[in-house]
Structures are given as C-alpha cells and as structure tokens.
N, C-alpha and C positions, 0 to 999 in steps of 0.2 A: 504493500499499499504506499509505503513512504517513498519507495523507487517511482512508483507511478505519479505521485503528487509532484515529486521533483522534476520528472522528465515533463509533465504537463506544464509547470510554470517556466521551464526553460523554453520549450517550444512556443508558447504563447508570447513570452517576452521578446524572442527573436523575430517573431512574425510580426508584432507590433512595431519593433524597431525598422524592419525592412519596409514596413507599409509606409512609415513616416519619411524615410530616406532610403529608397531602394539601391542607389547606385554611388555610395561614397567611395573614397579611396580605400583599396583593399588593406593597407597598413592599419586603417582605422576599424575596419570591420571585423576581420578574422581574429585579431588579438581579443577584441571585446567578446566575440562569440565563443572563442575557446576558453576565456576565463569564466564565462557564464556557464558553459557546459562542465568545466571543472567544478565549479561551485555546486551545481546541481548533482555531480558524482559525489562529492563529499557529504552533501546533505543526504543522499541516499545510503551513505555508509560505505561506499566503495573505495574511497581514498582516505586512509588513516596515517599514512606516512608523514611525518613532520615536514619533509622537504618540499611537498607539493605547493604550499603557499609561497615559498621562496622561489620556486620555478616560475610559478604564474606571474609573480611581481617582477622577476627579471626580465622575462619575455616582454611584459608590458612596458617596461622601461626602455628596452632596445628597440622595440617597433615604433613606440611614440616618438622617441628622440629621432629615429631614422626618418620619419614623416616630416617633423619639424625642420630637419636639416636639408631635406632633399626637395620638399613640395614647396610650391608658391603660397603665399599668403592669401589664400583664397578661402571662401566659407568651408568650414570644417565638415565634420561628419554627421552632422544632425544630432540625433539621440544617442549615436554610438559612443562617442566620448564620455557622455554622461553616464550611460550604462556601464561603461568600463570603469568609470570613478567609483560607482556605487559598489561594484562587485569586488574591486580592490579594498575598499573599506570593510566590506564583510570579512575578506580574507585576513586583513590586519586584525580585526577584533577577534576571530577564531584563533589565529596563531598566537597572539599576545595573551591570549586567555589559558590556553591548554597546551601549547607546544612546549618542548624543552627550552630552556633559556637561550641557549646559542640560536636556535632556529627562530625563536621569537624576535630576537634582537635583529637578526638578518632580514627577516620578513618586514619588520617595522621600518628599518632603514630603506629597503628597496621599494616598499609602498610610498613612503613619503617622496622619494625622488620620482617615481613614476607619476604620482599624482600631480607634482609640479610640472611635469613634462606634458601632461594631459591639458594643462592650462591653455595651450596654444590652440590645438583643434577645437577645444570648448569654446573659446572667445572668437577665434579666427579673425583677430586683430593683427594688422601689420604694424610692428613697432616702429616709431619714428625717432626714439632716442635710445641710447645704450642701456639706460636704467629701466624702461619700460619692461622689457623681458624679465628682468631680475625681479621687479615688483610683482609682476603677473604671476611667475613661477612661484614665489614665495607666498602670495596670498593663496593660491590654489593648493599649496602643499599643506594648507591648514586642515583640508579634509583628511588627509593621511594622519596628521598629528592627532586630531580629534578621534579618529578610529583607533589608534595605538593607545591614546590614553584611556579610551573606553575598554579596551581589551586588558590593559594593565590594571585598571580599577576591578573589572570582574575577577582577574586573577588574584587580586588582593583579597576581594571577599571571599573566593573559594578557600584561600589559605587561612583565613580567619575562621571559616566554618570548620575546616578540617582540624585546626588547632582546637576549637571548642569541642569537637567530637572526641579528640584524643584526651582533653582535660576531663570530660564527662566519663570517659571509660576508665581513666586513671583513678577519679574520684570514686567510681563504682567498685573498682577492685579494692581500694583502700577500705571501703565500707564492708565489702564481703569478707575481706581478711580480719576486720574488727568483729563482725559477727561470728566468724569461725572461732576466734579467740573466746568471745563470750560463751557461746553455747558448748563448745567442746570443753573449755575450762571448767565450766559448771558441771558437766556430766562427769569428767574425769575426777573432779574433785569429790564428788558424791561417791564414785567407785573406790577412791582411796579410802574415804572414811568407812564405808561399808566392808571393805576388805579388812581394816583394822578391826572392826566389830566382829566380823565372821571368825578371825583368828581367836578371839577370846571365846566366842560362842562354841566353838567347835569342841572345847574341852568340857563344856557344861550343858549346852543345849543344841544338839545336832539339828533339830528341826528349825530353830530360829537361824542357825548358820546357813541352813539351805535356802531359807527365804532371803537372807542376805545375798547369798550368791545369785539368786534369781534377779534381784534388783540390780546387782552389778552388771549381770549380763543385759538387762534391759537398757541401762544407762549406756553401756558399751555400744549396743546397737544404734541408740539414739545419736551418739557422738559420730559413729560411722556414717549414718544417714546424713548428718549435718555436713559432714565433710564431703560426701558424695554430691550433695546438692550444691555446695559452694563451688567446688571444682567443675561441675558441670556449667554453672552460671558463668564461671570465669571463661571457660571455652567458648560459650555462646557469645561473650562480649566481643571477641575477635571477628566474629562474622556478622552479628546483628546489632551491635551497640548495646547499651544498658537495657537489660531485660526488665519487663514490667512484672515483677514478682511482688507478692503479698509480703508485707513485712509486719512482724509482731508488734502488737501495742498493749494498751491497758486491758483490752478484753481478754488477753491471753495471760495475764498475771496470775489469776486464780490457780489455772493448771500448772503454771511454774512453781508456785509456792506449795501446791499440794505435792508435787514431785519432791521438793526439798523436805517437806514435812515428813515424807515416807521414810526417809533416810535419816531424820533428826532424832536425837534422843531428848532434847529439851522442848520445852513448849513453843509453839509457832503460832502466832496470830496474825491475821490480815484483816484490814479495814478499807474497802473500796466501796464507795457509795454507788448505789444502783443508778445508772444513767450518766456516770461520770465520763465515761469513755466517748459519748457522742458530744461532749462539750470541749474535747480536746482536739487540736489539729493533728493531722497524720504525723508530722515531724515531732511534735510535742509527745504524742502518745508512743512513738517509736523510742524517743529519747528516755521516756519514763520506764519503758521496759528494760531498756539497757542499764539504767541505773539500778534496778532491782536485781538484775542477773548479776552485775559486777559485785553489788554489796553481798548477795547471798553466796557467791563464790568466795569472797574474802572471808566471810563467816566460817566457811569450812576450813580455810586455810590457817586462820588466825585465832579463832575463838576455840574455847573448850568445847568438848563434845556434847556437854548437857547445857550449852548456853541457850538462854531464851532469846526469841527473835521475834520482833514485831515489824510488820509491813504496813504502812498506811500511805493513802493517797487521799488528798482533798483539794477542794477548790476554794482558794483565798482571793477575793475580789475577781481578778481576772487572771490569776496564776494558778497553774497545777503544781502542787506541792508534793513532793514524794519524800518520805522518810522511812529509813530502815535502821532499827535499833537492835544491838545485840549486847548480852551481858557477858561476863566472864571472858574478857578478852585476854589473850596471852601476851606476855611482854613483847615488844618489838614495834617495828614501824610498817605502815601500809602505804607505801609510796610507789607502788609499781606502775607500770605504763598503763594499766586499765583506769585507775583513777584519774590520772593525767589526761587520758583520752576523753574520759566522761567530763572533766571540767571543760575542756575545749568545746566539746559538743554542746553542753548546757549553755555556756556563755556565747557560743555562736548563735544560739536562739534568743539571745537577749536575757538569759536567766542568770541565777546565782547557784553556785555549787560549793559545798562545804563537806569535809569529811574528818572526823577527829574525835577525840575524847569527849564525852558529854555526861558530866557527873560520874557515876560508876559504870558507865556504858560506853559503847561505841556508836556514833551516830553518822549515817550518810544522809544528807539532805540536798535536795535540788528543788529549785522554784523556777519555773519557766512559764512564759506566756501562754496561755491556752491556745491562742492563735497568733503565731510569730508574724510580725510585721515585715 
C-alpha cells in the first residue's frame, strides 16, 4: 500500500509539472524527475542506505551548476526547479534526522550548495553586476539551511526521547532491584528465624519443628518466585520498556503482617482503618508498603525473638502516617542501605522519615502526602 501511494504521488507530480512546462531544458527536468523518483523510492522503503541523499544532492549540484554555466539567461524551467528545491529540502530533513553523522553533514552541505545553484533557474534573472549572483545564491540557499536546521532539530528531539527512555528503564531497574531486596530479604529473614526455632524444637517438639520447616519451605518458594518475577521484568525492559505491573500497596499490608505474625513469637498488632487505601495515591501507597516491609525485616534482624511489634497507618490531615514499633531491640545500629533508600523515597514524595529509639522501643515513622504534588 505504501509503495502504491508513493508511486501515485510521484506520477501525479511529474504529470502536473510536465503539463505546466512540457519542454524545458533537460538539465533542469531529468535531475528534478530523478530526485523525485528517488524520494518516492525512499518513502516506499526501498532505499535505506545513508549515501542516497548524498548522491542525489551531488547530482543536483552538478547538473544545476552546469546549466547555469552553459545556458543563456533565459526563462528557466517553470515548476521543475521549484520541485527540485522542495525534493532536496525533504532529503536534507530526512538525512539530518536519521542518517549517521558523517552522511548527514555531507548531505546538508551539498543540499545547501545545490539549493543556492537552483536560484538561477528559479528566478531566470540575468545578473547585471558581479554581486547580484552572490546575493541571489545566498538568499536561495536559505531553503537548504532551513531544511538542515529542521532535520537537526528533529534529530535532537529523537535523542532526547531516547535518553528519556533510557532513564526510565534505568529507574525501573533500580526500583525492581529495590523491590527484590525488600521482598527477598523479608522472606529470607523469616526463614532464618524459623530455622533457628526449628533447631530448638527438634529436641522437644518434633511436630512444631515440622511446621516451622513447612513455613521455611513456603517462604523460600515466595522468595524464589519474587526473584523469578523480577528477572522476567528486567528482561522485558530491554524489549518493551517499563512494564505495566501492579505494585503492592496499603491493601496488601494485612497479608504481609499476617505472614510476619506466623513466624513471630511475640505479639503482633496491626491498625489500618477501613477505606484508608482509597485515600492514598499510588506512589504513597507503594511507599507505605515499602516502609513496613523494611521495618519488619529489620525487626527480624535486630530485635529479640519475643519482641512485640505494632504496625499502624493513619490519616493525619492530608498525610498518610506509617509507624512501626518494636520492643526488645538488641544493641547495635540500623543504618543499612534499606533505611537510607526509604528516607530518599519518602522525602522525594515531599514527606518526612525517621527511624530510631523511641522510649524503650524502636520506631520507624514515615509521613507522606496522600496525593503527592
């Protein structure tokens, strides 16, 4: 279909030009006709090599200069030089936009020179002073300059779009890596705690030890599934861009806390008002989930096995406030990359983040706008 349309446009254009001026100088007719046919072939997808615009511009420059030097200053070729001018401008735009740099530069220079030579058959004015041809050629070369500038501008827009796509893919990879850290670290921490409990229970309660091993198996399966999903999405990024995948949010927190509770020895409480998830934007909801995941993971790593844990989310004015408290914190610092990344994420949303001792417990708190601006 594209070939048929390109051929029809070329034939109709040539027929119209021939009808207006059927017998002009051959040095004005056949270069314009050949250039138009070549443009139609490029539009049909037949010409993909980068040297074709250079060849067309070079032939146009040679033939037009030959006509100007050998022909008397008589009326020019009617619509043919104007058609030639328009075709060269299109070639310049296409080459400067998508051709390799050296071919784009060569095409741009030759098109500007060819356009300046086309000034004489277009105007068909006999110069009376030495500077008139120079002024005429310089003025008509502006058509080539405009075409080259348009192609360069489109090339710049394409490069910006490509850079934006690369940045988006990089950001998506970083986010997926962060998700992998959060989810797998959470499940692996649970496996470590349950393995330690199973070691003790094997001597006194084989049934409970077996249940702990079942939970270890389930957590391991979830961790492997998280890794598989993340790797699959990373591979899809290279071909299709950032995937539109559902991200966990406040609605998923009850299930997360329940998983934590099954492996915990101390009391675990959760307070999430009904309908709160609908009041939080997607970014805030996802960030709240990440805060709880990281906080619970740190509880397993740094708190005593019988520590009490409370998770609460509330709406204070226009902020979603997430708090995770745990008692019986072991000595030591919690300054890993997880908390640093959380602080950056919360502050990027215009919120505040804190993590540290709070009385006789450890508290992680994040306050974020429900709908980040």
